[in-house]
N, C-alpha and C positions, 0 to 999 in steps of 0.2 A: 538239479534233480533232488528230490526229497528223500532223506534216508529212510530205510524201511522201518526203523525203530521209532520214527516220528509219527504220532497219530494225534489228530485233533478231534475233540468231541464237542457237542453242543454245550456241555457244561463249561468248557473252556471259553467258548466264543460268546455266548449270550450275556454273561455278566459284563464283559468288556463293551459290548454293543449298548447295553442299557446305560452304563456309566457314560459312554460317549454321548448318547442321546440326551441324558440329563444335563451334562455339562454344556452341550450345545443349546439346549432350551433355556438354561439359566443365563446364557450370554457369556459364559467363560471363553468360548471360542471367538467371540466378537469383541471383547473388551468390556469395560465397565459401563454401567448405565443402560444396557440394552434390554435387561430383563425387567419384568414387572415388579413393582414394590409390593410389600405385604398387603397394604390397603387396596391396591389395584387387583391383586389376586383374590382378595375377599369380595371385592365388588363384582368380579367376573362370575363368582359362584352365586351371587344373589342380586343381580342387577334388577332394580325396580323400575328404572326409567330407561327407555331406549331413545336415543337421538339419531336420526338418520339424516345424512347430508348427501343430497343428490349431486350429480355432476355439475349442475349450475350453482352449487353452493347454497341451495335452498334447504331449510331445516324443517323436519317433521318430528314431533315428539309424541311418544305413547307411554302409558303405564304398562309394564310387562310382567311385573312380579308383585309380591306382597310387600307393602310398606312396612318399615320397621315398627316395633312396638313403641308406645308412648314413652317418653323420657321425663325425668324430673324437669320442671320449669327452670330455664337458664342453662340446661345441659344440651349440647348439640346432638342431634340424631344423624347418623351417617346413612345416606341413601346412595346405593350403587347406581352408576350411570354407565350404560353401554353405548358407545358411539360407533355407528356404522358409517364409515366415511367413503361413500361411493365416488366422491369427487376428488379424493386424495388431497383435501384441503389442508394447508399447513398454517393457516391463520389461527389466532386465538378464538375459542368458542366462548361467547359471553352468556351469562345467565343472570336474570334479575327477577325480582318480585314485581308483578304487574297487578293492575286493578287497584282496589283499595284494601291493601292488607291491614290487618289489625295492628295497632301499635305493639311493639315488642317482638315482632317477627324479624329474624335476620337470616341471611343466607351467606354461606361461605363457599366459594368455588375456586378451583385452581385455574387461573387464567393463562397458564402456560400454553403456548401455541400447540396445535395438534401436530402429530408426527407425520401425517400423510399416509398412515397405514390403513388398511381396510377396516380394522377393528381396534378400538381402544377402550379402556375402562378407567373411569374417574370416580371420585367420591364427592358428593354434594353434602354439605353440612347445614342442617336446618335447626335453628334455635328458636324456641318459643319462650316468652317471658311471663305470660299470664296463663293461669289454669283455665281449662275449658276448651271447647271446639273452636278451631280457627280455620277459616277458608283461605287456602293457599293456592295461588296461581303463579307458576314460574314459566318465563319465556326464555328460549335459547335462540341465539343467532350467531352466525359466522361473522367475524369482524368486517364491517363495511357493507354488509348486505341489508337490503330492505326487508323489514319484517313481513311475514306472510299475511296476505289479506284475509285468508280463510281461518286464521288462528291455529294453523297446524303446528306452529312452533311453540305452542303452549301446552302445559300439563296442569291439571287441576285436581286437587284433593283436599280432604278435611284432615286436619291434624289436631292432636290434643296432647297437652302436657299435664302432669299432676304436680301438686304443690309440695309433696313430700311423702315420707313413709315408704310403702312397698312399691315395687315395680309393677307395671301394668301387664296385661296379657297381650300377645300379638293380635293384630287385627283392630287396634283402636285408632289407627289412621285409616281413613276411608278414601279411596280414589274413585273418580268417575270420569 
């Protein structure tokens, strides 16, 4: 039986519920490493590329957001990638430049295996070495799968870096 002098108000309960929810979301209840990193959290807010993996582990890629502004030549631009994993794939997701990329274009991608969760966020780093517009085509595939015959595993856009001086305005990378 609860004593008559004991009363609980929403002011007492809500802060504790909010704290519990935050701790749970950050992974404190489940141990280390279960929460997103700072870079993944930033990617989730501004994912530019979406990679969908169907139950047969086939990959389809689309541009879904605004590409980051041009960077200085030789400096990596971070591009957010949202991965929708309908097949619960746990293999590494590969990315590579395809076609005939201009010399001085490099791509850095975390090749850590997917976690098998329905949604993940990663960061792709694109570095251009020469000033001017560059035609960039990136293909994604789940490890061991045959590339898509229709080219749906590719994303294509134009990127530009500047030689020095001031930063460029957003919208200087162009996707299609």
